[in-house]
N, C-alpha and C positions, 0 to 999 in steps of 0.2 A: 407677447404679441405675435410670435412667429406664425401662428396659424392663420393670421389675417393678412400676412404680407408686410411690405415696408410701410404702409400707411395705417394710421390708427383708425379704428372703427369710429364713425362720427358720434355714436351714442356714448362710447367710453371717453372720448375726448371731452364731450360736454360734461360728463360726470366729474372729470378732474377739476372743473371750474367751480364745483360746488363743495370743495373740500372743507371750507370753513363752515358750511351749513351742517355737515355731518357731525361736527363737534357740538352744535347747539340745538339741532332739531332731533326730534324723536325718530326712532327707527321706522315707524309706520309712515311718517311724512316723507322720509327719504325714499322709501319703496314706492310711494305714490308718484313722486316726481320721476323716478326711473321708468316707471310703467308708461307715463305720458310720453317720454322721449322715444321709447320703443314703438309705441303706436304710431307716432308721427313719422318715424323713420320708415316703418313698413308702408305707410300710405304714400310717402314720397317715391319709394321704389316701384310701387304699383302704377303710379301715374307716368313714370318715365319709360316703362316697358311697353312695346307695341302689343296690341291685342293679338292673340294666337288664333289663326284660322286654319281650317282644313284645306287641303289642296283643292283648287277649283279650276277646271279647264273649260274653255269656251267651245261650244259646238261648231261644226263646219259652217263656213259662210255660204255654202250651197243649199242649206236647208231652206225650206219655205217659211213664210211668215208664221204659219200655224205651228210649225215645228219649233221656231225660235221662241214663240210665246210659251210653248210648253216648257222649254228649257228655262225661261225666266221665272217660271212659277215653281221651280225646284227649290226645296228648302235650303237655307244657307249652309247647312252642314254637309250637304250631299256633294259628291264629286261628279262633274260632267266631263265625259271623255270626248276627245277630239277625233278618236279613231272609230266612231260609230260607222258601221259598215253600210255603204250605199248599196242596196241590193238591186242588181240589174235584171230586167225582165225583157228579153227579146221576144217579139211576137209577130206573127203573120196573120192577117185578117182577110178572109175571103167571103164572097157571097155564097148563096146556096149552090151555084153552079161551079164554084171553085175559082172564080175570077178574083184576083187580089184587089182589095180596096186601098187606094193609095192617098186619099185626101182627108184622112181622119186627123183629129186634133186631140190634145191631151184630155180635154173635157169629155171626149167620147169613151174614155177608159176608166175602169174602176178596179183597183187592186185590193185583194183580200188575203191576209196572211193568218192562217189558223183561225178563220172565222172573224177576224177583226179587220175593218176597213182601214186602209193606209192612205197617206197623203202623197201624191205624185210630186217628186222633187226634181225629176229630170225627164226630159222627153226629146227623142230624136225621130225625125220623120224618115220616110223611106229614101230620101235624098242624101241623108247623112253618110259620110264615108265609113268604111269597114276596115278592120284589121283581121287578117286571115293567116292561119298557119296551114300550109299545104303539106300534108303528110303523104309521101309516095312510097308504097310498099314494093321494094324491088328485091324480094327474097323468094325462095322456093320456086314455084312454077312460073313466076313472072320474070325470072332472071334473063331468060332468052328473049324477052319482049320489051326490053328497056326502051327501044326506039319508039314503040307504040305509046309507052307511058310518057316519054318526052313530048311527043306530038300532042297527046291529049292534055297534058299539063300546060303547054304553051297556048293551046286553044282557050283554056280556062283563064289564063292570065290576060289574054287579049279581050275576053268578054267582060272583065271587071271595069269599073269606072276609074277615071283618072285620079280621084282622091283616095282610092283604096290602097292599102299597104299589105304586102304579103311577105311571109317568111317561109322558107322551104326546108323540110325535114325529110331525111331518107335513111336507108340502112346501108352499111358498108362492112367490110371485113377489117378487123383490127390488125395492125402491122406489128410484129414482134416475134418472140420465140414461142415455140409450141404450136399447137393446133390453132387455126384461125378462129376467131370468135366474132359473132355478129355484134355490131355496135350501132347506136343511134348517132346520126351525123346531121348537124345543123349546117346546111349549105349556104344559107344567108339569113340574117335576122330580118325583122320587119323593114321593108323598104318599098318606096313607090317607084324606084328606078327599074323600068321594064327591061332595060338592057342587062342590068345586074341579075335580074330574075331569070332571063333566058340563059345567061352564062351559068348560073347555078344549076338549072335544069339540064344543061348540056353536060355537067359534071356528075350526073347521077352515077352512083356505084351500084353494087349488088352484093348480096350476102347469102350465106347458106343457112342462116337461121333468121328467126323473126322476133326481134325484141319489141313487139307491138305495144304491150303495156308500158314498157320503159319509154317508148316514144310519146305516148299520151302524157305521161308525167313530165317529160322534157318540154312538151308544148306548154303545159301549165306553169312549170317552174322556170323555163328558159325563155322561150319566145315571148310569153306574156308575164315575165317576171316583174317588170316595172308597172306601176299603176297606170291606167289609161288616162289620156288627156281628156279634157272636157268634151271635145268635139266627137270622140269615139267611145265615150262611156256607154257601156251596155251593148257595144257593137263589135264584139270579138267572136271569132268562130275558128274551129278546126275543120278542115275539109280533108278527109282521108280516103285515098284509093287503096283498098286492101281487102283481103278475104277475112280478116279479123281473127285468124287462128294464130295464137302466140306459141312460140316454141322455145324461147330462150331468155325471157325477161327475169330480172330479179324482183320486179314489182308484181302486182296482181291486179285484177280487174277492180276490186273494191277500192283500193288506194287510188288508182287512176281516176275512177269515177268521182271520188270525193274531192280530189284536187281540181278536176275540171269544173265541178259544181261550185266549189268555193270561189273559183276565179270567174264564174259567170260566163263560161264559154259555150256557145251554141255548137252542137256537134252534127256535122254532115258526113255521111258515109256513102261512097260509091262501092257497093259490095260486088267485088269481082268473084265470079264462080270458078274456083280452081279445084273443086272437089273431085271431079272425074279424073282429071290429070293426076292428082295426088294418089287417089285410090288405086289407079292402075299400076303405079310404081311401088306402092306399099305391098302389093301382092307378089312382087318379084322376089326371087331368092336373094338372100343377103350378099351373095357373091356376084350378082349381076351389076354391071356398070350403070345401068339405068335405074337402079333401085333407090327409093327414098325410104328413110326410116323415121319413126317417131322419136323425138328426143326424150331423154330421161325426165326432163321437167314436164313434158307433155304427158307422159305416162303417169308420173306422180300426181299431176293435177287431176288427171282422169280418175285415178284411184281415190283421191281425197274427196272429190265431188260426188262420185257415183257409187263407190264401194269403200267408204271410210273405215269399215271394220275389217276389211280384207288384209291379209298379211303382205307386207312390203315385198318379201322375197318372191311372191307370185307375180310381181310386176317388174322384176329387175331387168330382164333381157328381152329386147324387141325381137331378136332373131329366133328366140325360142318360142315365140308366140305363133299360133296357127294363123293362116290367112284370114279366116272369118273373124277371129278375135281382133286382128289388126284393123279389118274393115269396120268392125263395130266401134272400136275406139275412135277411129277417124271420123265416122259419121256423127258420133256424139259430140266430138270437139267442134265440128263444123256447125252443128245445130246450136251449140252453146255460143259460138262466136256470133252467129246471126242474132240470137236473143240479146246478147250484150250490146251489139251495135244498135239494134232497134231500141233498146232500153235507154242508152245514152242519147240517141237522137230525140226520142219522145220526151224524156225528162228535161232536156235542155232547151227545147224549142226549135231544134234543128230538124233534120229529115234524112231518111235513107233512100237511096236509089240503087236498083239492081242493074248490073252490067253482066250479061251472059258471058261476054268475052272482053278482052282488052280493047278490041276494035269498037265495042259499044261504049267505051269510057268517054269518048269525045262528046257524044250526045248527053251522057249523064252529067258531065261537067257543065255543059251549057244549061241544064236544068237547075243545077246547084247555083250557078251565077245568077240566073233569073230569080230564084227563090230569095237569095240574099238581098237582091235589089228591091224586094217588096217588104222587107222586114222593118218594123218599128222597134224602138228601144225605149223602155220606161225604167225609171229608177225611183226608189223610195228609201227613206230611213225608217226601219221597223220600229214600231212602238214598243215591242218587246226587246228590252236592252240586255237581257240575260246573255252572258257569254258562256254558254254551257255546251257548245259543240253539237247540239241536237239538230235534227232535221225539222224544218218548218215548211208546211205546205203553202203553195201560192195558187190562187185562183184569179184569173183575169176575166173581166166582163167588159163587153162593149154595149154602150147605151146611146140613146138619141138617134137611132137609125130605124127606119120603117121596115127595111128588108131583113130577113134572117141572115145571120152571119155565122161563120165558123172560125174559131180561134185556135192557133197553135202557139203555145208559149211554154216556158219552163214550168215544171210542176212544183218546184220547191228549191231549197238551198240548205246548207249546213251553217248554223250560226258559228261565229268565231269562238275560240276557247280563250280562257284567261291566260 
């Protein structure tokens, strides 16, 4: 009996009570009685065990009635995830003359994903608060104009509404052994404390390199790491004062763009024109104190993007390059930066503004603040539940209005992965 433990099996115990029958009944009858006991024992075990079910998770409480109805109709064996992604769609609607329309309701909008109409589950009016990451590029040609950047940034803070919260990100030099390295610095997390924001802006540093892509990733992973609260869902933005030319990031544009898109962050850029300043100094001799040089990462990025089949050794030394080659690389990198900023702004529902000089940044910041104040936010749970990491297109329509309208909204998002 050792294989069954210290208690006898109920069937065997019952069999022992029939010892006297074994001496008098035929073998077939004994076998029949044993079989009956085995069948009854099996039935008893089946009735005492709880039924086995597949895991089932209830959908988000924020779903609309229609979405909940769909979830209730799912087959019993299917798994329903609680982490279905609410896709946020920031949008600005204007009339034919460009004047913002601020009295629209949820029923005035229609969301289409990859050709399929979606149910709006979340709607924020133009009066709903915003959360903003303010990225201030204090590298390269702007290092000597930090005072102008501080002034423009403070003007932007004052133009925001009382419920808006802001986090400040900038560049600084790392402290330690060896050559100084540019780093991304979060001066303050999201806060509505205006005095804390002014203090953070007063503490702006400066760097000799531009980890611009790293800063965009830091915004997505750091400033907006926590899920948004219900009252600001779909109302997050990064506002960057920069020329957009990266020189020292470990990341790249593709990764930064994907992280911002997955976080549903609207991208606003104040494009500062530093090209003439930089070009003038790139042309100087390498021994000149006023000379600027392209970093190894800039040159390598240029080679991979524009001459991927060229030999690496031909792009090893900046000082061995001729002046026209330096100018060509610089212009290509500036054009690339402008395309990237415009691409991020257009695809996220944000906007780009040009500032010829830092003195013009104050007016550009005012335009950004005004644009953010006219933005709606919509959200929906996509009917396509596939977690494949693929890009899905979004089309936003406005209906129920007699006048013609223009819509600026994000053009899509990346689905989550398993």
